[in-house]
TIPADO-674516 format. One line per field, with one value per atom (N, C-alpha, C): residue number from 0; atom name; x, y, z. Coordinates in steps of 0.1 Angstrom, whole numbers. Example, Ala and Ser with C-alpha at 12.3 -4.5 7.8 and 13.67 -1.06 7.14 Angstrom:
BEGIN
resi: (0	0	0	1	1	1)
name: (N	CA	C	N	CA	C)
px: (132	123	132	128	137	129)
py: (-57	-45	-33	-22	-11	0)
pz: (78	78	78	71	71	79)
***
This chain:
BEGIN
resi: (0	0	0	1	1	1	2	2	2	3	3	3	4	4	4	5	5	5	6	6	6	7	7	7	8	8	8	9	9	9	10	10	10	11	11	11	12	12	12	13	13	13	14	14	14	15	15	15	16	16	16	17	17	17	18	18	18	19	19	19	20	20	20	21	21	21	22	22	22	23	23	23	24	24	24	25	25	25	26	26	26	27	27	27	28	28	28	29	29	29	30	30	30	31	31	31	32	32	32	33	33	33	34	34	34	35	35	35	36	36	36	37	37	37	38	38	38	39	39	39	40	40	40	41	41	41	42	42	42	43	43	43	44	44	44	45	45	45	46	46	46	47	47	47	48	48	48	49	49	49	50	50	50	51	51	51	52	52	52	53	53	53	54	54	54	55	55	55	56	56	56	57	57	57	58	58	58	59	59	59	60	60	60	61	61	61	62	62	62	63	63	63	64	64	64	65	65	65	66	66	66	67	67	67	68	68	68	69	69	69	70	70	70	71	71	71	72	72	72	73	73	73	74	74	74	75	75	75	76	76	76	77	77	77	78	78	78	79	79	79	80	80	80	81	81	81	82	82	82	83	83	83	84	84	84	85	85	85	86	86	86	87	87	87	88	88	88	89	89	89	90	90	90	91	91	91	92	92	92	93	93	93	94	94	94	95	95	95	96	96	96	97	97	97	98	98	98	99	99	99	100	100	100	101	101	101	102	102	102	103	103	103	104	104	104	105	105	105	106	106	106	107	107	107	108	108	108	109	109	109	110	110	110	111	111	111	112	112	112	113	113	113	114	114	114	115	115	115	116	116	116	117	117	117	118	118	118	119	119	119	120	120	120	121	121	121	122	122	122	123	123	123	124	124	124	125	125	125	126	126	126	127	127	127	128	128	128	129	129	129	130	130	130	131	131	131	132	132	132	133	133	133	134	134	134	135	135	135	136	136	136	137	137	137	138	138	138	139	139	139	140	140	140	141	141	141	142	142	142	143	143	143)
name: (N	CA	C	N	CA	C	N	CA	C	N	CA	C	N	CA	C	N	CA	C	N	CA	C	N	CA	C	N	CA	C	N	CA	C	N	CA	C	N	CA	C	N	CA	C	N	CA	C	N	CA	C	N	CA	C	N	CA	C	N	CA	C	N	CA	C	N	CA	C	N	CA	C	N	CA	C	N	CA	C	N	CA	C	N	CA	C	N	CA	C	N	CA	C	N	CA	C	N	CA	C	N	CA	C	N	CA	C	N	CA	C	N	CA	C	N	CA	C	N	CA	C	N	CA	C	N	CA	C	N	CA	C	N	CA	C	N	CA	C	N	CA	C	N	CA	C	N	CA	C	N	CA	C	N	CA	C	N	CA	C	N	CA	C	N	CA	C	N	CA	C	N	CA	C	N	CA	C	N	CA	C	N	CA	C	N	CA	C	N	CA	C	N	CA	C	N	CA	C	N	CA	C	N	CA	C	N	CA	C	N	CA	C	N	CA	C	N	CA	C	N	CA	C	N	CA	C	N	CA	C	N	CA	C	N	CA	C	N	CA	C	N	CA	C	N	CA	C	N	CA	C	N	CA	C	N	CA	C	N	CA	C	N	CA	C	N	CA	C	N	CA	C	N	CA	C	N	CA	C	N	CA	C	N	CA	C	N	CA	C	N	CA	C	N	CA	C	N	CA	C	N	CA	C	N	CA	C	N	CA	C	N	CA	C	N	CA	C	N	CA	C	N	CA	C	N	CA	C	N	CA	C	N	CA	C	N	CA	C	N	CA	C	N	CA	C	N	CA	C	N	CA	C	N	CA	C	N	CA	C	N	CA	C	N	CA	C	N	CA	C	N	CA	C	N	CA	C	N	CA	C	N	CA	C	N	CA	C	N	CA	C	N	CA	C	N	CA	C	N	CA	C	N	CA	C	N	CA	C	N	CA	C	N	CA	C	N	CA	C	N	CA	C	N	CA	C	N	CA	C	N	CA	C	N	CA	C	N	CA	C	N	CA	C	N	CA	C	N	CA	C	N	CA	C	N	CA	C	N	CA	C	N	CA	C	N	CA	C	N	CA	C	N	CA	C	N	CA	C	N	CA	C	N	CA	C	N	CA	C	N	CA	C	N	CA	C	N	CA	C	N	CA	C)
px: (-96	-97	-106	-100	-102	-115	-124	-136	-131	-145	-141	-140	-141	-144	-130	-119	-108	-97	-100	-92	-95	-104	-107	-94	-97	-90	-74	-70	-58	-54	-62	-57	-56	-66	-68	-52	-50	-36	-29	-26	-14	-11	-21	-22	-17	-21	-19	-5	1	14	23	20	27	31	18	15	25	26	34	49	52	67	72	65	63	68	57	62	70	78	86	102	100	111	117	103	105	109	109	111	126	131	143	154	155	169	161	153	150	158	161	166	162	148	139	130	123	117	102	96	84	73	78	68	74	83	88	79	80	75	59	52	37	34	46	40	40	51	55	41	36	26	14	9	-5	-2	6	10	5	15	11	-2	-14	-25	-35	-34	-43	-45	-52	-60	-51	-52	-48	-34	-25	-16	-23	-15	-23	-15	-22	-15	-7	3	10	0	-8	-20	-26	-35	-38	-31	-20	-10	-5	-6	-1	-15	-27	-42	-40	-39	-40	-29	-16	-10	-9	-15	-20	-8	-4	9	4	9	8	13	13	17	31	37	53	59	55	63	65	51	52	61	63	70	84	87	103	105	96	92	93	82	86	100	106	118	129	126	138	136	123	119	123	120	125	139	148	160	166	159	162	161	154	149	135	127	119	103	100	90	94	80	82	75	77	61	63	49	45	36	34	28	10	3	-15	-15	-18	-24	-39	-45	-57	-52	-42	-38	-20	-13	-1	9	-3	1	0	-4	-11	4	11	19	17	14	8	23	18	31	29	39	38	55	50	64	75	83	96	94	101	104	110	122	128	117	106	96	87	85	74	80	94	103	100	107	106	89	80	65	62	67	66	73	86	89	82	79	70	55	51	40	42	52	54	59	65	70	55	49	36	25	26	14	20	31	39	36	36	36	21	12	0	-4	0	-6	-1	12	17	9	7	3	-14	-22	-32	-41	-30	-28	-37	-36	-43	-56	-61	-77	-86	-95	-108	-117	-116	-124	-134	-143	-155	-155	-146	-143	-134	-125	-116	-129	-138	-146	-155	-161	-164	-160	-148	-136	-134	-130	-129	-142	-152	-167	-166	-165	-166	-157	-142	-129	-137	-138	-143	-152	-162	-177	-171	-162	-157	-154	-141	-131	-142	-151	-160	-169	-172	-181	-169	-157	-145	-146	-142	-141	-152	-166	-176	-183	-170	-171	-179	-184	-192	-183)
py: (297	282	273	265	255	251	246	239	226	219	204	195	199	194	199	211	212	205	204	196	179	177	163	160	169	168	169	177	176	164	159	146	136	135	123	124	137	136	132	142	142	123	118	103	93	98	89	89	103	104	98	98	96	82	75	57	55	63	54	59	68	70	60	61	48	35	26	20	20	30	29	29	36	35	21	14	1	-7	-10	-13	-10	1	7	-7	-14	-24	-36	-36	-41	-37	-23	-22	-14	-11	-9	3	11	21	17	28	28	25	28	28	14	10	-7	-16	-16	-23	-24	-11	-11	-19	-20	-26	-39	-43	-54	-65	-55	-61	-62	-50	-46	-59	-64	-74	-90	-90	-102	-104	-96	-95	-96	-98	-96	-113	-116	-127	-131	-121	-125	-117	-119	-110	-93	-81	-72	-65	-55	-51	-36	-33	-25	-12	-7	4	0	-15	-17	-15	-18	-14	-1	12	22	28	26	25	26	13	8	13	20	25	43	48	60	68	62	71	69	75	75	61	60	47	50	61	64	57	66	64	47	42	28	21	23	15	19	30	32	21	20	14	-2	-6	-22	-25	-14	-16	-19	-14	-13	-30	-33	-48	-58	-56	-69	-68	-57	-60	-63	-61	-67	-81	-87	-102	-107	-90	-91	-97	-92	-94	-96	-102	-106	-99	-95	-90	-102	-105	-115	-107	-108	-103	-110	-101	-105	-117	-125	-132	-127	-118	-112	-99	-95	-82	-81	-81	-82	-72	-57	-46	-43	-54	-54	-62	-55	-62	-69	-83	-83	-89	-84	-85	-99	-106	-112	-112	-121	-117	-135	-129	-139	-146	-160	-163	-151	-145	-133	-126	-120	-112	-116	-129	-132	-133	-133	-135	-119	-107	-95	-94	-97	-96	-100	-112	-119	-112	-104	-98	-83	-77	-65	-68	-80	-80	-84	-89	-95	-79	-74	-58	-53	-50	-43	-45	-57	-65	-61	-62	-58	-46	-34	-22	-21	-22	-24	-23	-35	-43	-37	-23	-15	-2	3	18	15	2	2	-5	-8	-13	-10	6	16	18	11	18	12	18	11	5	-9	-18	-13	-6	-1	14	20	35	31	19	16	9	2	1	7	20	32	38	45	55	43	28	23	25	20	19	33	46	57	57	56	57	49	39	28	36	40	48	57	67	79	77	66	63	55	48	43	56	65	80	87	90	94	87	75	66	65	67	69	80	90	105	114	113	121	130)
pz: (158	161	146	146	135	135	125	129	129	134	134	124	107	100	92	98	96	104	115	126	121	117	109	100	89	76	82	89	93	101	111	115	110	95	87	79	75	68	74	86	96	98	106	112	95	87	77	74	70	70	77	91	101	104	102	101	89	76	67	69	76	77	89	99	107	104	93	88	78	71	65	73	84	93	100	100	104	97	83	71	62	69	61	63	72	71	60	52	40	30	28	18	8	12	0	1	-7	-8	-3	1	5	-7	-20	-30	-37	-35	-35	-25	-14	-7	-7	-8	-7	-25	-34	-48	-42	-35	-32	-27	-17	-6	-14	-23	-28	-38	-44	-59	-49	-38	-29	-24	-22	-21	-30	-41	-54	-55	-58	-62	-76	-83	-100	-102	-107	-113	-116	-110	-113	-126	-134	-145	-136	-145	-143	-138	-146	-144	-129	-128	-116	-108	-104	-92	-90	-103	-99	-92	-97	-90	-79	-76	-60	-52	-56	-49	-47	-58	-59	-63	-76	-83	-100	-107	-120	-126	-137	-147	-145	-149	-152	-141	-132	-116	-112	-116	-110	-119	-135	-145	-139	-132	-128	-117	-103	-93	-96	-108	-112	-118	-125	-132	-124	-113	-98	-91	-87	-86	-94	-107	-116	-113	-117	-118	-102	-94	-83	-80	-87	-84	-78	-76	-63	-74	-85	-93	-110	-112	-131	-137	-148	-156	-165	-171	-180	-190	-204	-210	-208	-211	-210	-218	-217	-227	-237	-229	-242	-246	-238	-246	-242	-257	-258	-250	-250	-244	-231	-221	-209	-205	-195	-186	-170	-170	-155	-147	-132	-123	-113	-111	-102	-94	-81	-72	-75	-71	-73	-61	-59	-44	-35	-41	-30	-27	-39	-35	-28	-26	-16	1	-3	12	17	10	13	15	9	10	28	31	44	57	55	65	64	55	54	61	58	67	82	85	97	105	102	106	108	101	97	109	109	118	132	132	148	151	141	141	145	137	138	154	157	171	180	179	192	190	177	177	181	182	183	194	202	211	227	229	236	228	218	211	217	223	223	215	216	204	194	203	199	191	197	188	176	179	166	153	159	148	141	152	146	136	141	130	119	119	107	100	103	95	86	94	89	77	82	71	57	63	49	41	48	42	33	39	34	20	24	13	2	3	-7	-13	-5	-13	-20	-16	-25	-39	-36	-47	-60	-54	-62	-70	-65	-72	-64	-53	-44	-42)
***
């Protein structure tokens, strides 16, 4: 019989994977990969154009993997690379109007799916679980 910690770990991993796959299925009609729509969505949410490295860190992939994704997005006309004014080695990313249209589609579909999946959740339990997961993520990212 697995311990509660083992069950939690398996449930967390399985739920995160199932969530990503469900969104991916829902966005398949856009004709872009999960890494592409994640890069578009995270770029759209940034206050300032992110560097390729920052975006790779946010998505959770290595720089070379992100470069390949960005290459595809630039070629498709969804994203632009602009040299940083302070460091010419750094490329800053922004979305084109086409990229913003894709982002709006991604956001609309993701919002609808989130509403459907969380419709049966008790709001008090959802708040507790969310607080717990945010604290756990913060602890992990701070090196604990």
